[in-house]
C-alpha positions in Angstrom: 0.0 0.0 0.0 2.8 2.4 0.9 4.6 1.6 -2.3 1.7 2.6 -4.4 1.2 5.8 -2.4 4.9 6.8 -2.7 4.7 6.1 -6.4 1.7 8.3 -6.8 3.4 11.1 -4.8 6.5 10.8 -6.9 4.5 11.0 -10.1 2.7 14.0 -8.8 6.0 15.7 -7.9 7.3 15.0 -11.4 4.1 16.4 -13.0 4.3 19.5 -10.9 8.0 20.0 -11.7 7.3 19.6 -15.4 4.6 22.2 -15.3 6.9 24.6 -13.4 9.6 24.0 -16.0 7.2 24.9 -18.8 6.2 28.1 -17.0 9.9 29.2 -16.7 10.7 28.4 -20.3 11.8 31.7 -21.9 12.4 30.5 -25.4 11.1 33.0 -27.9 11.2 35.8 -25.5 14.1 37.6 -27.1 12.6 37.8 -30.6 9.4 39.1 -29.1 11.3 41.8 -27.2 13.1 42.8 -30.5 9.8 43.0 -32.3 8.4 45.3 -29.6 11.4 47.6 -29.8 11.2 47.7 -33.6 7.5 48.5 -33.4 8.1 51.3 -30.9 10.8 52.8 -33.1 8.5 52.6 -36.1 5.7 54.4 -34.2 8.1 57.2 -33.1 9.5 57.6 -36.7 6.0 57.8 -38.2 4.9 60.4 -35.6 8.0 62.5 -36.2 7.7 62.3 -40.0 4.0 63.2 -39.9 4.6 66.1 -37.5 7.4 67.7 -39.5 6.4 66.8 -43.1 2.6 66.7 -43.0 2.1 69.6 -45.4 4.4 68.1 -48.1 2.9 64.6 -47.6 -0.6 66.0 -47.8 0.1 68.0 -51.0 1.8 65.0 -52.7 -1.0 62.7 -51.7 -3.6 65.1 -53.1 -1.7 65.3 -56.3 -1.4 61.6 -56.6 -5.1 61.0 -55.9 -6.1 63.6 -58.5 -3.8 62.0 -61.1 -5.2 58.5 -60.3 -8.8 59.8 -60.4 -8.2 61.4 -63.8 -6.6 58.2 -65.1 -9.4 56.0 -63.9 -12.2 58.3 -65.1 -10.5 59.0 -68.4 -10.9 62.8 -68.1 -7.4 63.5 -69.4 -7.6 61.1 -72.3 -8.1 62.7 -75.7 -9.9 60.6 -78.4 
């Protein structure tokens, strides 16, 4: 009886140790941290770019949209 009880306790200890080992597993943490840093840098760069160059970007985007609209509707095409 005691042999079966000790075997059960040993198996429970092994299962608990395995679960704790999985919780402490840090594989994949470094790439995630690098992606977070790159994402943060991208957000900062976009904010700075939009803040300082918004007028030029807005004008260029408006011109591009107008050109595409003319091309799609065929207004600038001569028969």
